[in-house]
LUMLUMTI-584110 format. One record per residue (C-alpha): x, y, z; residue in three letters. Coordinates in steps of 0.25 Angstrom, whole numbers, plus 5000, padded with zeros to 4 digits. Layout:
! LUMLUMTI-584110
XYZAla/...
//
This chain:
! LUMLUMTI-584110
462657415403Unk/463557415390Unk/463957555385Unk/464757615375Unk/465257755371Unk/465857825359Unk/466357965356Unk/467458025347Unk/468657975355Unk/468157855363Unk/467257735361Unk/466957625371Unk/466057545380Unk/465757445390Unk/464957325387Unk/464357215396Unk/464157075393Unk/463756945400Unk/463456805397Unk/463856655399Unk/465256645394Unk/466456575399Unk/467456685404Unk/468656615397Unk/468056605384Unk/467556745384Unk/468956795387Unk/469556705376Unk/468556755366Unk/468856905370Unk/470256885369Unk/470256815355Unk/469256915349Unk/470057035355Unk/471356985349Unk/470656955335Unk/470157105335Unk/471657155338Unk/471457195353Unk/472657175362Unk/472457105376Unk/473057205386Unk/472557145399Unk/471857035406Unk/471457025420Unk/470856905425Unk/470156895439Unk/469356785445Unk/467956825439Unk/468356935429Unk/469356955418Unk/469757085411Unk/470257085396Unk/470857215391Unk/471157235376Unk/471657355368Unk/471857415354Unk/472657545351Unk/471457625354Unk/470457535361Unk/470257455374Unk/469357335378Unk/469157275391Unk/468357145394Unk/467957115409Unk/467456975410Unk/466756935422Unk/466356795426Unk/465056805435Unk/464256685439Unk/463656635427Unk/463856745418Unk/465156815411Unk/465156965411Unk/465957045401Unk/466257195401Unk/466857255389Unk/467557385389Unk/468057445376Unk/468557575373Unk/469157645360Unk/469957775359Unk/469357835346Unk/470257955346Unk/471557865347Unk/470957775336Unk/470957895327Unk/472457915328Unk/472757755325Unk/472757675313Unk/471957545313Unk/473157465319Unk/473157555331Unk/474457635327Unk/474457785329Unk/474257865316Unk/475357965314Unk/
//
């Protein structure tokens, strides 16, 4: 079910995973990994059986949807990059004059 798309201005995809993993440890791993790769946590929404983590970089967005279902944990990863905007930024995400 996973898919990705790329053209001259946009790159992104939706990826699906499932397995036997503790939801809290998965969230901890995601938070640490994203912070280490310089992503900013912009929001978190926790419901009874579902959590959403939203991260951003200057021209990128990434959202993790974690569902606790019976004996499996399901993860949906949605990631996008605005390639047109990236060409107008330096490697630190600052606009190029």
